[in-house]
C-alpha angles and dihedrals in degrees: 000000000000129000105185096180122036131142096221094167092058095062115100089240107025095171090061090052091053092048090049092050091051093050093047095045100244123156106215133194102205104205123201129208099209132034091231089061094058101081094052094041094048089048089062090063102037112149091009105119092186091065121067116188112213123208111232150167110195116222090231087063097042096108094045097043106032087112088067095067088100089055088049091054091046093057099035095091089059097059142067095191128060121192164181093026136128140081135306121202097188112140094246091056098044093092088064096044097118090053091050091052092047091052095045093046090051091051092049092048091050091049091050091051090048093055099262136298138210105262127205102205133200112210107164108163087345108081097129096046089048090051091048090054091048091051089053090054107037093162095056091100137251115337119216112189109217117215092346113208104170128120126279088257090053088050093054090051091048091052089050089054090055096252124165124206136223114203133189138189097273090058092043094053096054122085093231093046094051091048091052094047091050088060095050117092109250089233091066099052131097131171128248141168105202083214136210089025093064128064137221115197092341097311131096112273123243131208093264089059087082083095086083092053089049090053094048092048088051089055092051094046097038094236136114125273088247092055090050091051092050093048093048090049089052090048091053091052090050092046092054090045093050090062091052094048096037091231 
């Protein structure tokens, strides 16, 4: 199982989540929302190859944490994964739009200078601006759009930019989400939970709850849960390889 976007450090007992993921055989990308959170979060999963700790600066925190861009650059050489980063066009964040763009552009420039990274990208109400930034920094790495909610036209442009997509059960249970996923090549899709911000049966989700996403993808594709799991595992291997080869 693969959870490509999970906020492990925001669980009340993150160590228990990591231990559970190891026991249940889940590969987890543990995204962070501030650069200063990365050392402590990565320390939780030291010597655990199944857990990758991504270095992030969430767009909702851009104004508050822009001063941590130096910390981001300090830790960037230590990571393969960057996230959660991106832009958010929600009305309450629009007054800080220029700061968001400044932060995201800095991150993409830094990733380009570092040889590229795999990026888990937030694009709520901001798909086109995110894609414009990616076009301006083609060497930043491999973009993975987390919980994509743009239009079908946005999706076509994102595919043209070489974007991948991580999808979870909330997206896969909505009519729009299912329609978008049906248009994405299966070779560009990975599973995620966005835990603990999502729920399963009234409780916070955990990395191993990607089984639900696997099942829902199977419904859309008309294949078994096992086939979905095997395909997603192959996609992860290709995603990691694409960064190494630059393809």
